N, CA, C and O atoms as CSV, one atom per row, in Angstrom:
chain,resi,resn,atom,element,x,y,z
A,1,MET,N,N,-1.905,15.470,24.902
A,1,MET,CA,C,-1.647,16.327,23.761
A,1,MET,C,C,-2.544,15.867,22.616
A,1,MET,O,O,-2.544,14.691,22.253
A,2,ALA,N,N,-3.289,16.776,22.064
A,2,ALA,CA,C,-4.235,16.465,21.008
A,2,ALA,C,C,-3.522,16.402,19.652
A,2,ALA,O,O,-2.615,17.184,19.368
A,3,ILE,N,N,-3.960,15.450,18.830
A,3,ILE,CA,C,-3.441,15.314,17.473
A,3,ILE,C,C,-4.623,15.495,16.523
A,3,ILE,O,O,-5.659,14.847,16.673
A,4,SER,N,N,-4.458,16.370,15.559
A,4,SER,CA,C,-5.577,16.642,14.655
A,4,SER,C,C,-5.783,15.473,13.681
A,4,SER,O,O,-4.862,14.699,13.418
A,5,ARG,N,N,-6.982,15.364,13.164
A,5,ARG,CA,C,-7.302,14.306,12.209
A,5,ARG,C,C,-6.480,14.431,10.934
A,5,ARG,O,O,-6.087,13.430,10.335
A,6,ALA,N,N,-6.226,15.668,10.527
A,6,ALA,CA,C,-5.449,15.896,9.309
A,6,ALA,C,C,-4.022,15.376,9.465
A,6,ALA,O,O,-3.435,14.874,8.507
A,7,SER,N,N,-3.471,15.492,10.656
A,7,SER,CA,C,-2.113,14.993,10.896
A,7,SER,C,C,-2.064,13.470,10.793
A,7,SER,O,O,-1.122,12.915,10.227
A,8,VAL,N,N,-3.057,12.808,11.327
A,8,VAL,CA,C,-3.112,11.351,11.258
A,8,VAL,C,C,-3.273,10.903,9.814
A,8,VAL,O,O,-2.597,9.974,9.373
A,9,LEU,N,N,-4.158,11.552,9.081
A,9,LEU,CA,C,-4.383,11.208,7.677
A,9,LEU,C,C,-3.129,11.458,6.846
A,9,LEU,O,O,-2.768,10.636,6.004
A,10,THR,N,N,-2.467,12.582,7.075
A,10,THR,CA,C,-1.243,12.902,6.340
A,10,THR,C,C,-0.162,11.874,6.618
A,10,THR,O,O,0.521,11.428,5.695
A,11,GLY,N,N,0.000,11.498,7.860
A,11,GLY,CA,C,0.988,10.476,8.208
A,11,GLY,C,C,0.687,9.144,7.556
A,11,GLY,O,O,1.599,8.457,7.096
A,12,HIS,N,N,-0.574,8.772,7.512
A,12,HIS,CA,C,-0.981,7.511,6.892
A,12,HIS,C,C,-0.706,7.534,5.388
A,12,HIS,O,O,-0.182,6.571,4.829
A,13,VAL,N,N,-1.064,8.637,4.745
A,13,VAL,CA,C,-0.851,8.761,3.296
A,13,VAL,C,C,0.640,8.749,2.970
A,13,VAL,O,O,1.063,8.055,2.046
A,14,LEU,N,N,1.429,9.498,3.709
A,14,LEU,CA,C,2.870,9.530,3.458
A,14,LEU,C,C,3.509,8.159,3.685
A,14,LEU,O,O,4.400,7.756,2.937
A,15,GLY,N,N,3.062,7.453,4.703
A,15,GLY,CA,C,3.562,6.102,4.949
A,15,GLY,C,C,3.253,5.171,3.789
A,15,GLY,O,O,4.103,4.376,3.388
A,16,ASN,N,N,2.053,5.261,3.249
A,16,ASN,CA,C,1.676,4.431,2.103
A,16,ASN,C,C,2.458,4.791,0.852
A,16,ASN,O,O,2.843,3.910,0.083
A,17,VAL,N,N,2.694,6.082,0.643
A,17,VAL,CA,C,3.471,6.513,-0.518
A,17,VAL,C,C,4.893,5.981,-0.429
A,17,VAL,O,O,5.430,5.482,-1.418
A,18,ILE,N,N,5.504,6.080,0.736
A,18,ILE,CA,C,6.868,5.573,0.917
A,18,ILE,C,C,6.917,4.067,0.706
A,18,ILE,O,O,7.833,3.563,0.055
A,19,GLN,N,N,5.948,3.347,1.245
A,19,GLN,CA,C,5.902,1.892,1.076
A,19,GLN,C,C,5.731,1.519,-0.397
A,19,GLN,O,O,6.356,0.569,-0.869
A,20,THR,N,N,4.900,2.251,-1.120
A,20,THR,CA,C,4.687,1.982,-2.539
A,20,THR,C,C,5.951,2.255,-3.341
A,20,THR,O,O,6.289,1.485,-4.240
A,21,MET,N,N,6.648,3.332,-3.031
A,21,MET,CA,C,7.878,3.657,-3.750
A,21,MET,C,C,8.954,2.600,-3.512
A,21,MET,O,O,9.672,2.228,-4.440
A,22,ILE,N,N,9.069,2.120,-2.286
A,22,ILE,CA,C,10.041,1.053,-1.987
A,22,ILE,C,C,9.684,-0.208,-2.760
A,22,ILE,O,O,10.567,-0.860,-3.317
A,23,SER,N,N,8.410,-0.560,-2.802
A,23,SER,CA,C,7.979,-1.743,-3.549
A,23,SER,C,C,8.271,-1.593,-5.034
A,23,SER,O,O,8.705,-2.544,-5.685
A,24,LEU,N,N,8.032,-0.402,-5.570
A,24,LEU,CA,C,8.296,-0.149,-6.982
A,24,LEU,C,C,9.779,-0.301,-7.301
A,24,LEU,O,O,10.141,-0.895,-8.316
A,25,VAL,N,N,10.629,0.230,-6.443
A,25,VAL,CA,C,12.074,0.100,-6.642
A,25,VAL,C,C,12.492,-1.369,-6.588
A,25,VAL,O,O,13.325,-1.806,-7.382
A,26,LEU,N,N,11.921,-2.124,-5.663
A,26,LEU,CA,C,12.253,-3.550,-5.563
A,26,LEU,C,C,11.802,-4.325,-6.799
A,26,LEU,O,O,12.540,-5.174,-7.298
A,27,VAL,N,N,10.614,-4.044,-7.291
A,27,VAL,CA,C,10.108,-4.756,-8.468
A,27,VAL,C,C,10.954,-4.443,-9.691
A,27,VAL,O,O,11.306,-5.348,-10.448
A,28,ILE,N,N,11.284,-3.178,-9.893
A,28,ILE,CA,C,12.120,-2.805,-11.033
A,28,ILE,C,C,13.519,-3.387,-10.871
A,28,ILE,O,O,14.123,-3.825,-11.851
A,29,GLY,N,N,14.042,-3.396,-9.645
A,29,GLY,CA,C,15.354,-3.989,-9.395
A,29,GLY,C,C,15.395,-5.466,-9.729
A,29,GLY,O,O,16.357,-5.939,-10.335
A,30,VAL,N,N,14.365,-6.201,-9.342
A,30,VAL,CA,C,14.300,-7.631,-9.663
A,30,VAL,C,C,14.172,-7.828,-11.162
A,30,VAL,O,O,14.803,-8.725,-11.721
A,31,ALA,N,N,13.371,-7.009,-11.820
A,31,ALA,CA,C,13.219,-7.120,-13.277
A,31,ALA,C,C,14.551,-6.871,-13.977
A,31,ALA,O,O,14.909,-7.598,-14.904
A,32,LEU,N,N,15.280,-5.860,-13.544
A,32,LEU,CA,C,16.575,-5.570,-14.153
A,32,LEU,C,C,17.585,-6.676,-13.860
A,32,LEU,O,O,18.401,-7.014,-14.717
A,33,ALA,N,N,17.535,-7.241,-12.655
A,33,ALA,CA,C,18.435,-8.330,-12.296
A,33,ALA,C,C,18.169,-9.574,-13.138
A,33,ALA,O,O,19.083,-10.346,-13.428
A,34,ARG,N,N,16.920,-9.760,-13.522
A,34,ARG,CA,C,16.572,-10.918,-14.353
A,34,ARG,C,C,16.860,-10.673,-15.823
A,34,ARG,O,O,16.721,-11.583,-16.641
A,35,GLY,N,N,17.258,-9.459,-16.169
A,35,GLY,CA,C,17.658,-9.181,-17.537
A,35,GLY,C,C,16.608,-8.516,-18.403
A,35,GLY,O,O,16.769,-8.447,-19.621
A,36,VAL,N,N,15.542,-8.028,-17.804
A,36,VAL,CA,C,14.517,-7.325,-18.576
A,36,VAL,C,C,15.031,-5.914,-18.823
A,36,VAL,O,O,15.389,-5.217,-17.874
A,37,GLY,N,N,15.073,-5.482,-20.073
A,37,GLY,CA,C,15.557,-4.146,-20.400
A,37,GLY,C,C,14.576,-3.068,-19.983
A,37,GLY,O,O,13.389,-3.343,-19.808
A,38,LEU,N,N,15.055,-1.854,-19.822
A,38,LEU,CA,C,14.185,-0.758,-19.391
A,38,LEU,C,C,13.075,-0.485,-20.396
A,38,LEU,O,O,11.965,-0.128,-20.002
A,39,GLY,N,N,13.354,-0.646,-21.692
A,39,GLY,CA,C,12.329,-0.425,-22.702
A,39,GLY,C,C,11.217,-1.446,-22.631
A,39,GLY,O,O,10.075,-1.155,-22.985
A,40,ALA,N,N,11.545,-2.645,-22.173
A,40,ALA,CA,C,10.548,-3.707,-22.105
A,40,ALA,C,C,9.656,-3.582,-20.875
A,40,ALA,O,O,8.573,-4.167,-20.845
A,41,LEU,N,N,10.084,-2.839,-19.868
A,41,LEU,CA,C,9.291,-2.751,-18.643
A,41,LEU,C,C,7.910,-2.163,-18.913
A,41,LEU,O,O,6.909,-2.679,-18.415
A,42,GLY,N,N,7.846,-1.091,-19.696
A,42,GLY,CA,C,6.562,-0.480,-20.009
A,42,GLY,C,C,5.674,-1.406,-20.816
A,42,GLY,O,O,4.470,-1.493,-20.576
A,43,TYR,N,N,6.274,-2.098,-21.776
A,43,TYR,CA,C,5.517,-3.041,-22.598
A,43,TYR,C,C,4.975,-4.182,-21.746
A,43,TYR,O,O,3.806,-4.547,-21.869
A,44,LEU,N,N,5.809,-4.743,-20.891
A,44,LEU,CA,C,5.363,-5.869,-20.063
A,44,LEU,C,C,4.285,-5.437,-19.078
A,44,LEU,O,O,3.341,-6.184,-18.821
A,45,TRP,N,N,4.423,-4.230,-18.523
A,45,TRP,CA,C,3.414,-3.744,-17.605
A,45,TRP,C,C,2.082,-3.570,-18.327
A,45,TRP,O,O,1.038,-3.996,-17.832
A,46,ALA,N,N,2.127,-2.942,-19.497
A,46,ALA,CA,C,0.898,-2.708,-20.247
A,46,ALA,C,C,0.256,-4.030,-20.662
A,46,ALA,O,O,-0.966,-4.174,-20.608
A,47,ARG,N,N,1.074,-4.987,-21.073
A,47,ARG,CA,C,0.539,-6.279,-21.483
A,47,ARG,C,C,-0.137,-6.990,-20.318
A,47,ARG,O,O,-1.200,-7.586,-20.489
A,48,SER,N,N,0.468,-6.935,-19.138
A,48,SER,CA,C,-0.127,-7.622,-17.997
A,48,SER,C,C,-1.322,-6.843,-17.442
A,48,SER,O,O,-2.272,-7.446,-16.943
A,49,ALA,N,N,-1.284,-5.509,-17.524
A,49,ALA,CA,C,-2.379,-4.709,-16.982
A,49,ALA,C,C,-3.652,-4.851,-17.809
A,49,ALA,O,O,-4.756,-4.797,-17.266
A,50,PHE,N,N,-3.502,-5.032,-19.117
A,50,PHE,CA,C,-4.674,-5.074,-19.982
A,50,PHE,C,C,-4.953,-6.462,-20.543
A,50,PHE,O,O,-5.725,-6.605,-21.491
A,51,ALA,N,N,-4.337,-7.478,-19.967
A,51,ALA,CA,C,-4.541,-8.850,-20.444
A,51,ALA,C,C,-5.958,-9.312,-20.099
A,51,ALA,O,O,-6.474,-9.018,-19.021
A,52,LYS,N,N,-6.554,-10.015,-21.001
A,52,LYS,CA,C,-7.884,-10.582,-20.737
A,52,LYS,C,C,-7.712,-11.797,-19.853
A,52,LYS,O,O,-6.847,-12.643,-20.080
A,53,GLN,N,N,-8.558,-11.862,-18.841
A,53,GLN,CA,C,-8.457,-12.986,-17.907
A,53,GLN,C,C,-9.635,-13.885,-18.015
A,53,GLN,O,O,-9.717,-14.884,-17.301
């Protein structure tokens, strides 16, 4: 049975999206468990994303 290339690519992309969403939920869950408020999450992300290294 033949499988089209688009089907393989779609499955790969959807798998990555699901994995990323699960990781995002876990990271936010750990942050909330440690006591970081929801308002601080955006600030902390921006600070770490644009920090000079």
